[in-house]
C-alpha positions in Angstrom: 31.8 18.7 -18.2 31.7 15.8 -15.8 33.7 12.7 -16.8 31.9 9.6 -15.6 34.3 6.8 -16.5 37.9 6.3 -15.4 38.4 3.6 -18.1 38.8 3.9 -21.8 35.5 5.3 -23.0 36.2 4.4 -26.6 35.8 0.7 -25.8 32.2 1.5 -24.7 31.4 3.9 -27.5 32.5 1.7 -30.3 31.0 -1.4 -28.8 34.4 -3.1 -28.8 34.8 -6.1 -26.4 36.8 -5.1 -23.4 40.5 -6.1 -23.8 40.6 -5.6 -27.6 43.8 -3.9 -28.6 43.5 -0.6 -30.5 44.0 3.1 -30.0 41.4 4.7 -27.8 39.3 7.4 -29.4 38.7 10.6 -27.5 35.6 10.8 -25.3 32.8 13.0 -26.5 32.3 16.3 -24.8 29.9 19.2 -24.7 30.8 22.1 -27.0 27.9 23.9 -25.4 26.5 23.0 -22.0 22.7 22.3 -21.9 20.2 25.1 -21.1 16.5 24.8 -20.6 14.3 27.8 -21.1 10.5 28.0 -20.7 8.7 29.2 -23.8 5.0 29.3 -23.0 3.7 25.8 -22.2 6.9 24.3 -23.6 10.6 24.2 -22.6 13.3 24.8 -25.1 16.5 22.7 -24.5 19.7 23.7 -26.3 23.1 21.9 -26.3 26.0 21.1 -28.6 28.5 18.3 -28.7 32.1 18.3 -30.1 31.7 15.1 -32.3 29.1 12.6 -33.5 28.1 10.4 -30.6 25.0 9.1 -29.0 22.9 11.3 -26.7 20.1 10.9 -24.2 17.9 13.7 -22.9 16.0 13.1 -19.6 13.5 15.3 -17.7 13.8 14.8 -13.9 11.6 16.1 -11.1 12.8 17.7 -7.9 13.4 14.3 -6.3 15.6 13.1 -9.1 13.0 10.8 -10.6 12.9 10.6 -14.4 9.4 11.7 -15.5 10.1 11.9 -19.3 12.5 10.1 -21.6 12.5 12.9 -24.2 14.9 11.5 -26.9 17.9 9.2 -27.2 19.9 8.1 -30.2 22.9 8.3 -32.4 23.8 11.7 -33.9 24.6 11.7 -37.6 22.7 11.4 -40.8 19.7 9.7 -39.3 19.1 10.8 -35.7 15.8 10.1 -34.0 13.4 13.0 -34.0 13.4 15.7 -32.6 17.2 15.5 -33.0 18.4 16.7 -36.4 21.7 16.1 -38.3 24.5 18.2 -36.9 26.3 18.8 -33.6 24.2 21.6 -32.2 20.6 20.7 -31.1 17.5 22.4 -29.9 14.6 20.2 -28.8 11.3 21.0 -27.1 9.6 19.4 -24.1 5.8 19.7 -24.0 5.7 19.5 -20.2 4.2 16.0 -20.1 5.6 12.8 -18.6 6.0 9.5 -20.5 2.9 8.2 -22.3 1.4 11.7 -22.3 0.6 11.7 -18.6 0.9 14.7 -16.3 4.4 15.4 -15.1 3.4 16.8 -11.7 4.7 19.8 -10.0 8.2 21.0 -10.5 10.9 22.0 -10.2 12.3 20.1 -13.1 15.8 19.5 -14.4 17.1 18.4 -17.8 19.9 15.9 -17.9 21.8 15.3 -21.1 24.1 12.4 -21.3 26.7 11.5 -24.1 28.4 8.2 -25.0 26.5 5.4 -23.4 28.2 2.2 -22.4 28.1 -0.5 -19.8 30.3 -1.5 -16.9 30.3 -4.7 -14.9 28.3 -4.3 -11.7 27.6 -7.7 -10.1 26.1 -11.1 -10.3 22.6 -10.8 -8.8 21.4 -14.4 -8.9 23.4 -17.6 -9.2 23.8 -20.8 -7.3 26.6 -23.3 -7.9 24.8 -26.0 -6.0 21.7 -26.0 -8.2 21.9 -28.9 -10.5 19.6 -30.1 -13.3 19.7 -33.5 -14.8 23.0 -34.7 -13.5 24.5 -37.0 -16.1 28.0 -37.9 -15.0 30.4 -37.8 -12.0 34.1 -38.4 -11.6 36.5 -38.1 -8.7 40.2 -37.0 -9.0 42.8 -38.6 -6.8 42.9 -35.5 -4.5 39.1 -35.9 -3.8 37.9 -33.2 -6.2 34.5 -34.1 -7.5 33.4 -33.2 -11.1 29.7 -33.0 -11.8 28.3 -32.8 -15.3 24.8 -31.6 -15.5 22.5 -29.7 -17.8 23.4 -26.1 -17.9 20.3 -24.8 -19.6 17.0 -26.0 -20.8 17.4 -27.1 -24.5 20.4 -25.7 -26.4 23.2 -24.8 -24.0 23.9 -28.4 -23.1 26.0 -29.4 -20.1 28.3 -27.7 -17.7 30.9 -29.4 -15.6 31.6 -28.0 -12.1 34.3 -29.0 -9.6 33.6 -29.4 -5.9 35.9 -30.1 -2.9 35.7 -33.3 -1.0 33.4 -31.6 1.6 31.0 -30.6 -1.2 31.9 -26.9 -1.2 32.1 -25.3 -4.7 35.4 -24.9 -6.4 35.1 -23.8 -10.0 33.6 -24.4 -13.5 35.6 -26.7 -15.9 33.2 -26.6 -18.9 32.4 -24.4 -20.6 36.1 -23.7 -20.9 37.7 -20.7 -19.2 38.3 -17.5 -21.1 42.1 -17.4 -20.4 43.0 -20.4 -22.6 45.5 -20.1 -25.3 44.4 -20.8 -28.9 46.3 -24.2 -28.7 44.5 -25.1 -25.5 41.1 -24.3 -26.9 41.7 -25.9 -30.4 40.2 -29.2 -29.3 36.9 -27.5 -28.5 36.5 -26.1 -32.0 37.0 -22.6 -30.8 37.4 -19.6 -33.1 39.2 -16.3 -32.6 36.9 -13.6 -31.3 38.6 -10.3 -30.8 42.0 -11.9 -30.0 40.6 -14.6 -27.6 39.3 -18.2 -28.2 35.6 -18.5 -28.0 33.3 -21.5 -28.5 31.6 -22.0 -31.9 28.0 -22.7 -31.4 27.1 -26.3 -32.4 23.6 -25.5 -33.5 22.6 -28.3 -35.8 22.9 -30.7 -32.8 20.3 -28.6 -30.9 22.1 -29.5 -27.7 25.2 -27.6 -27.2 27.1 -24.4 -27.1 30.5 -26.0 -27.0 31.4 -29.2 -28.9 32.1 -31.1 -25.7 28.7 -30.4 -24.2 26.4 -33.2 -25.6 26.6 -35.9 -22.9 24.7 -39.0 -23.5 21.5 -39.8 -21.7 23.0 -41.2 -18.5 26.7 -41.6 -18.5 29.9 -41.6 -16.5 33.2 -39.8 -16.8 36.7 -41.2 -16.3 40.0 -39.7 -15.0 43.5 -40.4 -16.0 46.2 -40.7 -13.3 47.5 -37.3 -14.1 44.1 -35.6 -13.9 42.7 -35.6 -17.4 38.9 -35.7 -17.3 37.4 -38.1 -19.9 33.9 -38.1 -21.2 32.1 -38.9 -24.4 29.7 -36.7 -26.5 26.8 -37.9 -28.5 25.9 -35.6 -31.3 22.6 -36.0 -33.2 24.5 -37.4 -36.1 27.2 -40.1 -35.8 29.9 -40.5 -34.8 30.4 -39.8 -31.1 33.6 -38.4 -29.8 36.0 -38.9 -26.8 37.0 -35.7 -25.0 40.0 -35.2 -22.7 40.3 -32.0 -20.6 43.1 -31.0 -18.2 41.3 -30.5 -14.9 43.9 -27.9 -13.9 43.9 -25.5 -16.9 40.5 -26.4 -18.4 42.2 -26.9 -21.8 41.6 -29.7 -24.3 44.5 -32.1 -24.3 43.8 -33.4 -27.8 41.4 -32.9 -30.7 38.2 -34.9 -30.5 38.8 -38.6 -31.0 36.2 -40.3 -33.2 34.4 -43.2 -31.5 33.2 -46.3 -33.4 29.7 -45.4 -32.4 27.5 -43.0 -30.5 27.3 -43.1 -26.7 23.8 -44.3 -25.8 21.6 -44.6 -22.7 24.3 -45.9 -20.3 27.7 -45.2 -21.6 31.0 -45.5 -19.7 34.6 -44.4 -20.0 37.7 -45.1 -17.9 41.4 -44.6 -18.1 43.8 -47.5 -17.9 45.9 -47.5 -14.7 49.0 -46.3 -16.6 47.1 -43.6 -18.4 48.3 -44.8 -21.8 44.9 -46.0 -23.0 41.2 -45.4 -22.5 38.3 -47.9 -22.4 34.9 -47.0 -23.6 31.6 -48.8 -23.6 27.9 -48.3 -24.1 28.3 -47.3 -27.8 25.9 -47.9 -30.6 23.7 -46.1 -33.2 21.0 -43.7 -32.1 18.9 -44.4 -35.2 17.0 -47.5 -34.3 18.6 -47.6 -30.8 21.2 -50.2 -31.9 23.7 -51.1 -29.1 27.1 -52.5 -29.8 27.7 -55.2 -27.1 31.4 -54.5 -26.9 34.1 -52.6 -24.9 36.6 -50.6 -27.0 40.1 -49.3 -26.2 41.8 -46.1 -27.4 45.6 -45.8 -27.3 46.8 -42.4 -26.0 47.8 -39.8 -26.9 47.8 -40.4 -30.6 45.5 -43.4 -31.2 43.4 -42.6 -34.2 40.9 -45.5 -33.9 39.5 -47.6 -31.2 40.0 -51.4 -31.2 37.6 -53.9 -29.7 38.8 -54.9 -26.3 36.1 -57.3 -25.1 32.9 -58.6 -26.6 31.7 -58.6 -30.2 30.1 -55.4 -31.7 27.9 -57.6 -34.0 26.8 -60.2 -31.5 25.5 -60.3 -28.0 26.0 -63.3 -25.7 26.2 -64.5 -22.1 29.5 -66.3 -21.9 33.2 -65.5 -21.3 33.7 -63.6 -24.6 30.5 -61.7 -25.0 28.4 -59.0 -23.4 24.6 -58.8 -23.4 22.5 -56.8 -25.7 22.6 -53.7 -23.6 26.4 -53.4 -23.9 28.6 -52.1 -21.1 27.0 -49.8 -18.6 29.8 -49.2 -16.2 33.6 -49.6 -15.8 36.1 -49.7 -13.0 39.7 -50.8 -12.4 40.5 -52.8 -9.2 44.1 -51.6 -9.1 45.4 -55.1 -9.4 45.3 -55.5 -13.2 41.6 -56.2 -13.7 38.7 -54.3 -15.4 35.1 -54.7 -14.0 32.4 -54.3 -16.7 28.7 -53.9 -15.8 26.7 -56.2 -18.1 23.0 -55.3 -17.2 21.4 -57.4 -19.9 22.9 -60.5 -18.4 22.5 -59.4 -14.8 26.2 -59.6 -14.0 29.5 -57.8 -13.6 32.3 -59.3 -15.9 35.9 -59.1 -14.8 38.7 -59.2 -17.5 42.4 -58.6 -17.5 43.4 -55.0 -18.0 46.1 -55.8 -20.5 44.6 -58.5 -22.6 40.9 -58.4 -22.1 40.7 -62.1 -21.2 37.9 -63.3 -18.9 38.9 -63.5 -15.3 35.5 -64.0 -13.6 32.0 -62.6 -13.0 29.4 -62.3 -10.3 25.6 -61.8 -10.5 23.8 -58.6 -9.7 20.6 -57.2 -10.9 20.8 -54.3 -13.4 24.4 -53.1 -12.7 25.3 -49.6 -13.9 28.0 -47.3 -12.5 30.7 -49.3 -10.7 33.7 -48.4 -8.6 36.4 -50.3 -6.6 38.4 -49.3 -3.6 41.9 -50.4 -4.7 43.2 -50.6 -1.1 40.7 -53.0 0.3 39.1 -54.4 -2.9 35.5 -53.5 -2.0 33.2 -53.1 -5.0 30.5 -50.5 -5.2 27.7 -51.0 -7.8 24.7 -48.9 -8.7 22.3 -51.6 -9.3 18.6 -52.4 -9.7 15.7 -52.1 -12.1 13.8 -49.0 -13.2 12.6 -47.0 -10.2 14.5 -49.2 -7.6 18.2 -48.4 -7.9 20.5 -48.9 -4.9 24.1 -48.5 -4.1 25.4 -51.9 -3.1 28.8 -52.5 -1.4 30.4 -56.0 -1.9 33.4 -57.4 -0.2 35.2 -57.9 -3.5 34.7 -59.3 -7.0 36.1 -62.7 -6.1 34.0 -62.8 -2.9 30.9 -60.7 -3.8 29.3 -60.8 -0.4 27.0 -57.9 0.2 28.2 -55.7 3.0 25.9 -52.7 2.7 23.0 -51.3 0.6 21.2 -48.0 0.4 18.1 -47.3 -1.8 18.6 -44.3 -4.0 15.6 -44.0 -6.4 12.7 -41.7 -5.5 9.2 -41.7 -7.1 9.7 -38.5 -9.0 10.1 -37.6 -12.6 13.6 -38.7 -13.7 14.1 -40.4 -10.3 15.6 -43.5 -11.9 18.3 -41.6 -13.8 21.2 -42.0 -11.3 24.9 -41.9 -11.5 27.6 -42.8 -8.9 31.3 -42.2 -8.2 33.6 -43.2 -5.4 36.2 -41.2 -3.5 38.2 -44.1 -2.1 41.0 -42.0 -0.8 38.8 -40.2 1.7 38.6 -41.5 5.2 36.0 -42.8 5.4 35.3 -43.4 1.7 32.7 -41.2 0.2 30.1 -42.4 -2.3 28.7 -39.6 -4.5 25.4 -40.0 -6.2 23.8 -37.7 -8.8 20.1 -37.8 -9.9 18.1 -36.7 -12.9 16.0 -34.3 -10.7 19.2 -32.6 -9.7 20.2 -34.1 -6.3 23.9 -34.4 -5.4 24.2 -36.8 -2.5 27.3 -37.3 -0.3 27.2 -40.7 1.5 29.9 -41.8 3.9 30.8 -45.5 4.0 30.5 -46.8 7.5 31.9 -50.2 6.7 28.9 -52.5 7.1 26.4 -49.7 6.4 26.1 -46.4 4.7 25.6 -43.1 6.5 22.6 -40.9 5.9 22.8 -39.3 2.5 23.5 -35.5 2.7 21.9 -33.6 -0.2 24.2 -30.8 -1.2 21.9 -29.5 -3.9 19.7 -26.4 -3.8 16.7 -25.6 -5.8 17.2 -21.9 -6.7 17.8 -22.1 -10.4 16.1 -24.6 -12.6 16.8 -26.0 -16.0 15.5 -23.1 -18.0 17.3 -20.5 -15.9 17.0 -16.8 -17.1 15.4 -17.6 -20.5 12.9 -14.8 -19.9 14.1 -11.4 -18.5 11.8 -8.4 -18.3 11.3 -5.1 -16.5 8.3 -3.9 -14.6 8.6 -0.1 -15.3 5.2 0.7 -13.8 6.2 0.7 -10.1 8.0 3.4 -8.0 11.2 1.3 -8.3 11.8 -0.9 -11.4 11.4 -4.6 -10.8 13.1 -7.3 -12.8 11.5 -10.7 -13.5 13.5 -13.7 -14.6 12.3 -17.3 -15.0 14.3 -20.0 -13.2 11.9 -22.9 -13.2 12.9 -26.0 -15.2 11.2 -29.4 -15.4 11.4 -29.6 -11.6 9.4 -27.3 -11.1 8.2 -25.5 -14.2 6.7 -22.3 -13.1 9.2 -20.5 -10.9 10.3 -16.9 -11.3 12.6 -14.5 -9.4 11.6 -10.9 -8.9 14.3 -8.3 -8.0 13.5 -4.8 -6.8 16.1 -2.4 -8.1 15.6 0.1 -5.3 15.7 -2.1 -2.3 17.9 -4.9 -3.7 15.5 -7.5 -2.5 15.0 -10.7 -4.5 12.0 -12.9 -4.0 10.4 -16.0 -5.6 7.2 -15.8 -7.5 5.5 -19.1 -8.2 2.4 -19.7 -10.2 0.3 -22.9 -10.5 1.8 -25.7 -12.5 -1.3 -27.8 -13.3 -2.0 -26.8 -16.9 -0.4 -27.0 -20.3 2.6 -28.5 -21.9 6.1 -27.3 -22.3 8.4 -26.4 -19.4 7.1 -23.1 -18.3 4.9 -20.0 -18.4 5.8 -16.7 -19.8 5.0 -13.9 -17.3 4.7 -10.2 -18.2 4.1 -7.5 -15.6 1.4 -5.0 -16.5 0.5 -1.4 -15.4 -2.5 -2.7 -13.4 -0.2 -4.7 -11.1 -1.2 -8.1 -12.5 1.0 -10.7 -14.2 -0.2 -12.1 -17.5 1.1 -15.3 -19.0 1.2 -17.7 -21.9 1.6 -21.4 -21.9 1.8 -23.8 -24.8 -0.5 -24.8 -26.5 -3.6 -22.8 -25.7 -3.4 -21.0 -22.4 -3.7 -17.3 -21.8 -3.3 -16.8 -18.0 -3.8 -14.1 -15.4 -2.3 -13.8 -11.9 -2.0 -11.2 -9.3 1.3 -9.8 -8.1 2.0 -12.7 -5.8 1.4 -15.3 -8.5 -2.1 -16.2 -7.2 -4.6 -17.0 -10.0 -6.8 -14.0 -10.9 -10.1 -14.5 -12.7 -10.6 -13.0 -16.2 -13.7 -10.9 -16.6 -14.2 -11.7 -20.3 -12.4 -15.0 -21.0 -12.7 -17.2 -24.1 -13.8 -20.5 -22.7 -14.7 -22.2 -26.0 -15.4 -25.9 -26.1 -12.3 -27.8 -27.0 -11.8 -30.9 -29.1 -10.2 -33.9 -27.6 -6.5 -33.4 -27.1 -6.6 -29.6 -27.3 -6.5 -29.0 -23.6 -4.4 -30.7 -20.9 -6.6 -29.7 -18.0 -9.8 -30.9 -19.5 -11.8 -28.1 -17.9 -11.4 -24.3 -18.0 -10.5 -22.5 -14.8 -11.4 -18.9 -14.3 -7.8 -17.6 -14.7 -7.4 -19.4 -18.0 -8.4 -18.2 -21.4 -8.0 -19.5 -25.0 -5.1 -18.4 -27.2 -3.3 -20.7 -29.7 0.3 -20.3 -28.5 3.3 -21.0 -30.8 5.6 -23.9 -29.9 7.9 -23.0 -27.0 8.6 -24.3 -23.6 8.8 -20.7 -22.6 6.9 -18.8 -25.2 8.1 -15.3 -26.0 5.2 -14.1 -28.0 3.4 -11.7 -25.7 3.9 -8.0 -25.0 2.2 -5.3 -23.0 1.8 -1.7 -24.1 2.8 0.7 -21.4 0.5 3.5 -22.4 -2.8 1.6 -21.7 -1.8 -1.8 -20.4 -3.3 -3.6 -23.4 -1.9 -7.1 -24.1 -0.7 -8.2 -27.5 -0.1 -11.8 -28.5 1.5 -13.3 -31.6 -0.8 -16.3 -32.1 -1.6 -19.0 -34.6 -4.9 -20.0 -36.1 -5.2 -23.2 -34.0 -3.2 -25.2 -31.4 -0.2 -27.1 -32.5 0.2 -24.9 -35.7 3.9 -25.2 -36.1 5.4 -23.4 -39.0 2.2 -21.4 -39.9 2.4 -17.6 -39.9 1.7 -15.9 -36.6 -0.7 -13.0 -36.2 -0.6 -10.2 -33.7 -3.8 -9.5 -31.8 -4.8 -7.1 -29.1 -6.5 -7.9 -25.8 -7.9 -5.9 -22.9 -6.8 -6.8 -19.4 -10.3 -8.3 -19.0 -9.3 -11.0 -21.5 -11.5 -9.7 -24.3 -9.9 -9.7 -27.8 -10.5 -6.3 -29.4 -9.0 -7.0 -32.8 -10.9 -8.8 -35.5 -8.3 -8.3 -38.2 -4.7 -9.0 -37.1 -2.3 -6.1 -36.7 0.8 -7.9 -37.8 1.9 -11.0 -39.7 5.2 -12.7 -38.8 6.9 -16.0 -39.5 6.3 -19.2 -37.6 7.5 -20.3 -34.2 10.7 -18.4 -34.4 9.2 -15.0 -33.9 9.8 -13.2 -30.6 7.9 -10.2 -29.3 6.2 -7.8 -29.5 7.7 -4.9 -27.5 6.5 -1.3 -27.5 8.1 2.1 -27.1 6.3 5.1 -25.6 4.9 6.1 -29.0 3.3 2.7 -29.5 5.7 1.5 -32.2 5.9 -2.3 -32.5 9.2 -4.3 -32.3 9.6 -8.0 -33.0 12.4 -10.3 -33.8 12.2 -12.7 -36.7 14.4 -14.8 -39.0 14.6 -12.3 -41.9 17.6 -10.2 -42.7 18.7 -7.7 -45.3 19.7 -9.2 -48.6 23.2 -10.5 -48.7 23.5 -10.4 -44.9 24.3 -13.8 -43.4 26.1 -13.3 -40.1 28.2 -10.7 -38.3 31.6 -9.9 -39.8 33.3 -11.4 -36.7 32.7 -14.8 -38.3 34.2 -14.0 -41.7 37.5 -15.8 -40.9 35.8 -18.7 -39.1 33.1 -19.6 -41.5 33.6 -20.9 -45.1 32.2 -19.0 -48.1 29.9 -21.9 -48.9 27.7 -21.1 -45.9 26.6 -18.0 -47.7 24.9 -20.3 -50.2 22.8 -22.1 -47.6 22.3 -21.1 -44.0 20.5 -24.2 -43.0 23.8 -25.9 -42.1 23.8 -29.6 -43.1 24.9 -31.9 -40.3 28.3 -32.5 -41.8 28.9 -28.8 -41.4 27.9 -28.7 -37.8 30.6 -26.3 -36.7 29.4 -23.7 -39.1 25.9 -23.4 -37.8 26.1 -19.9 -36.3 25.2 -18.7 -39.8 21.7 -20.2 -39.4 21.0 -18.7 -36.0 20.6 -15.1 -36.9 17.6 -12.9 -37.4 16.7 -9.2 -37.1 14.9 -6.7 -34.9 12.1 -5.2 -37.0 10.2 -2.0 -36.2 6.7 -1.4 -37.3 4.5 1.7 -36.7 1.2 1.2 -34.8 -0.3 0.6 -38.2 1.3 -2.8 -38.3 2.5 -4.7 -41.3 3.3 -8.1 -42.7 6.0 -10.5 -43.6 5.0 -12.4 -46.7 5.8 -15.8 -45.3 2.9 -17.8 -46.9 -0.8 -17.9 -46.7 -2.6 -17.5 -43.3 -6.0 -18.1 -42.1 -6.6 -14.3 -41.5 -4.3 -11.9 -43.3 -3.8 -8.3 -42.0 -5.8 -5.6 -43.8 -2.9 -3.2 -44.2 -2.9 0.6 -44.8 -2.2 1.0 -48.5 0.4 3.7 -47.7 2.7 1.1 -46.1 5.7 0.3 -48.3 6.9 -3.2 -49.2 10.7 -4.0 -49.3 12.4 -7.2 -50.2 14.5 -8.9 -47.6 15.9 -12.5 -47.4 15.2 -15.5 -45.2 17.5 -18.6 -44.8 20.2 -17.1 -47.0 19.3 -16.1 -50.6 15.6 -16.8 -50.5 13.7 -13.5 -50.9 10.7 -12.4 -48.8 8.6 -9.2 -48.9 8.1 -7.2 -45.8 5.4 -4.5 -45.7 5.3 -1.7 -43.2 8.7 -2.2 -41.6 10.4 1.1 -40.8 13.7 -0.7 -40.6 15.2 -4.2 -40.2 18.4 -4.5 -38.1 20.2 -7.9 -38.2 22.2 -9.4 -35.4 19.9 -11.0 -32.9 20.7 -14.6 -32.1 19.5 -17.2 -31.7 16.5 -17.3 -33.9 15.3 -19.5 -36.7 15.4 -23.0 -35.2 14.2 -25.5 -37.8 13.8 -28.4 -35.4 12.8 -26.9 -32.1 11.9 -23.5 -30.8 11.4 -24.6 -27.2 14.0 -22.1 -26.0 13.7 -18.5 -27.1 15.8 -15.4 -26.3 14.1 -12.3 -25.0 14.9 -8.6 -25.8 13.8 -5.3 -24.5 12.7 -1.8 -25.6 13.0 1.1 -23.2 11.0 4.3 -23.0 13.4 6.0 -25.5 12.8 3.2 -28.0 16.3 1.9 -27.6 16.4 -1.8 -28.3 18.5 -4.1 -26.1 19.0 -7.5 -27.5 21.3 -10.6 -27.2 23.8 -11.8 -29.8 24.6 -15.0 -27.9 26.8 -16.3 -30.7 29.2 -13.4 -30.1 28.5 -13.3 -26.4 27.4 -9.7 -26.3 24.5 -7.3 -25.8 23.7 -5.0 -28.8 21.9 -1.7 -28.4 20.3 0.3 -31.3 18.2 3.4 -31.2 14.6 3.8 -32.3 15.8 4.7 -35.8 17.8 1.5 -36.1 21.2 3.1 -35.6 23.9 1.0 -33.8 24.4 2.6 -30.5 26.8 0.3 -28.6 27.6 -3.3 -27.8 29.4 -4.9 -24.9 30.4 -8.3 -23.6 32.6 -11.2 -24.5 33.0 -14.9 -23.9 33.6 -16.2 -20.4 32.4 -18.9 -18.1 31.0 -18.5 -14.6 34.4 -17.8 -13.1 34.6 -14.5 -15.2 33.1 -12.0 -12.8 34.8 -8.8 -13.8 36.8 -7.3 -10.9 35.1 -9.9 -8.6 36.9 -12.8 -10.4 39.0 -14.8 -7.9 41.4 -15.7 -10.7 42.3 -12.3 -12.2 43.3 -13.9 -15.5 39.6 -14.5 -16.0 38.6 -10.9 -15.3 38.7 -10.1 -19.1 36.4 -9.6 -20.8 34.9 -7.5 -18.0 31.4 -8.4 -18.9 31.3 -12.1 -19.7 28.6 -14.4 -21.1 28.4 -18.0 -22.2 24.8 -18.3 -23.4 23.1 -15.0 -23.3 19.4 -15.7 -23.5 17.7 -12.7 -22.0 18.3 -8.9 -21.9 16.3 -6.1 -20.2 17.3 -2.5 -19.2 16.2 0.1 -16.8 17.5 3.7 -16.7 20.4 2.6 -14.5 21.2 -1.0 -15.3 21.3 -3.7 -17.9 20.1 -7.2 -16.7 21.5 -10.2 -18.7 20.3 -13.7 -18.2 23.0 -16.3 -18.9 21.6 -19.9 -18.8 24.8 -21.7 -19.2 26.7 -19.7 -16.6 23.5 -20.1 -14.5 23.3 -16.4 -13.4 21.6 -13.1 -13.8 24.3 -10.5 -14.3 23.9 -6.8 -13.9 25.9 -4.1 -15.8 25.7 -0.5 -14.9 24.8 2.0 -17.7 27.4 4.6 -17.8 28.0 7.7 -19.9 31.2 9.4 -21.0 29.8 12.8 -20.0 26.7 14.2 -18.4 25.4 17.7 -17.7 22.3 18.8 -15.8 20.5 22.2 -15.9 17.5 23.7 -14.2 14.3 24.5 -16.2 14.0 28.3 -15.9 
């Protein structure tokens, strides 16, 4: 026997998260080494193991290439055929390769592997200097810059990263590090996951993994003298909250403080000079976009409620006691006992006493927003101007507001007028930092009477929707992995990674059609790439991403509003695509390259049942009657194994299954009565995010989720079983061979713009994300749990590569695991909040190889 791992194998076999205490179980071993004997046209393979475990049987040619994935699964009462219950096994190989193709000339070897697990390998793709939708900036006294920007496309909300004064990357602050104590993580609403704090997904807000991650539309952050970073979060439902995080440890310094309103378009927060209170402005009520024209003050550390500091929440004005109707849009201290307040509705900056809030003066300026003061010299820096024409303006001081320098910041691009600013006054010369909606981070040195040329420190390697789709092209000599990284700027940008050469390259496809934020690409055996884009586009490209004409497209006349391009192009065809900025409702069968789409009866058909139809690579639909019926926009798939079985993910679950047992202590019993999660129970919403992997035979099947325009005509031999949806509500499922719960996230009631992706390998093993528990789950083709791995960690958790070794556990760390795919050697995991594609090596506790004789 050959032992592969030098670590505790039991952690991998049981699926336990690395670092969990417990006695290690013995590794599985061979009781009888494999033998392979020819018997006519077939080969008989015999082996025995010493305990129940999982097994994989590969056929390899003389060059070591796997030509047949014979069988893999969990031994026990229900092993996948041709395995049988028991520890001794005899299986046959028919001499063919996968999909019934010729295996070629020998010699051949049989490899049998026991006890599959995964071990951290490396981060393949990441970029700390790619930003999307920068919302807030702040500078600590030592010059460290903190940048809050969107970490994913829709749900994972914002990440806060720290950079050195020269713009070099330092570390991630939010999501919080994995080495916090329970007390340090308490303010984030964390729960205990295998002995460590982990974020509780805040799903009803549709914006955030962590409770501190819902930053208002355009905001700014503050900083206390002792380095506590301050910002406000704006949930979908009131109230808003004030956050304080220690920028050294990353821990919450207090529980969330309830604000007297929600942060709106331009909100602002700043610490008093003594650090004993915090000023906040730009609050209001989202519903109706009601702004409170007032500045509030919180006492620290124990202030329970905010008091009005300046202005009147109920009345706007333009005098020495009121603010305009837009409220406060920026705050700064001058270091001499005054607070400067941007009052954009009145076109001025108001100056009041820091202690008493009494009016001390004002000066006019058009549309002021973010504001900063150099306490040494008194110079005032204001981000000012109307929509599309914002500039950084430097004034001599608030008492003498003579303009000394100006630099235009806005650019004529989408989101170009969403700009925030911060000042590093301690630098010599002073540095003005500017962040933009499109994701630029600009470093501008102050030359006294003019600004230096802005230096853009941002890259454009990972977009807003990073790694939402991960898939493997198994049809080439070396597997290739595709992952989507385009966001809103641009939308249609993918990375392709070759597993053999290690080379990564971009694949871009045209961006001129459709809605949503991206195109779902799938590699096919013919070498082409096939795509979907909401609401009606079925697309074809060659390997380089260049449009390729359909031979038999559906170019039907469209009613007004049904098409965004207005005219069909030769690489476009018609398919009603379910809602999704990155639709995950297409699959390609490896045996023949046919394309399968889960589609609706018409464009914009949210909530209606989806039907599975089959297409040729020419574009022709070959099914009249649908093969499969699924729920609405939440469905993901299909995927296929070598036998042509169909796998989808949908929001159903076995009766009385609501969420994984890891949440039992964290979620109240009442959630079992209703998984929809009312907004006042926002921290309990992981219960509503789960669905199941469902296997159907090639005959298809149906989930009885309401009437559809064209129901499947099912084989009468298919069985119907009752499952549940949304908690106790029953639903009948016909034709499912099994239903395995635990995939998340699924079942979004308000938006399915962002979908997870899963994978099925040639053995029929299913690899899927459970992002609520920060792990990859693996089951065999009979629905047996095979293994699971992973745990919570931010982008600093890089296994043995972690600079801070206290962050090295768990060894494989995820923050928002949106995509999973596997080859024979590696597992590829897309993590949109950590902004990376992580690779784990597939390892086995024991392996043996024998010649075919």
